[in-house]
Phi, psi and omega in degrees: 000137172237159179240136172245115173259110187245136177259125186235132184243130180293126175252004170218160180301161180245139171220142179245156181214052182295148180287144170215160177223048178294136187284151179275148179289163176299120181072015181284125178294161179301312180304314174299321177296319184294315178303315188284328194244354192301332176296332176306347175284350179278142170275124182233151174267182186294344180273356180080012176276145177286134182235170169239139185298136178308312183299332178300324175289317178295315183289333176293314175300310176307310186290337176288323186288324178287332181288309176294328178055026186290134181276142182277115178298137176089356179273133178305133182095329180071011184249353182288136181251173179286351192303304185294330172299315174290320178301313186254348190255357180234129176232153176226118184261332184256145178267099179297134178284141186277124183245148168239111192073225179257010186246135172291154181262126174285150177309317191285347182276346188286137176274172178232158179232129175270126176228153173265096191243167173302136182300324179278356183079011181242139177313140177078009177298143181284322183265127184245156175215166180274130170234152176240132182240135182302142184230125178239125185294156173312150182108348175301153180227154163220160174236127185242138176255106177265137172256122186250105191264344184270118184293343182284341184274115180265173180299320182296317177301308174313306185293328180297316179287328178294313178300323173291326177297320179284332180275316185251344181252301177079184187228150171080205181282146177060033181280168180305317182309329187252017173098357180265202176220359174282169170074021179277157179208161171240158181273113179280311177211165169208127177254118182258123176231146180275000000 
């Protein structure tokens, strides 16, 4: 088992769209509900700091391996790719805090962006409504500890896929994987330990 501790820096803004089920107040209008609750779309820890889900980092790497389709050298038949190795061979247990500079970002500090979007959240929906999504400007940072349990994944292979994840997959809402451009990041540093 190896660990890769990576410091990632956002080269584009970050937005989150977590599902929430905050109850409406008696007689509260939809627009008033949205104004009151839009920050509930953020992932936060017990201290009220914005975090990113641990599984999002694992899934981001898996999607990068799938996207790259890089074949594993030396494997019989030569057609096996890294996809299944990143899917089951890399874990992330902690939800890292999103930082701006050296400070974690509190839920109340997040800005919002208003969009006229399909009411059911699916492209092409006929009915549209105004929704507000949290917005964190480019320059956000996280420190993520990956646990690499697949012995085939070397430091070089891991870093190559992590860099591709930041460039082509991204994190959060409106990321490149889903046709957007938010959530892109670069690898500032990575420490690999056995």
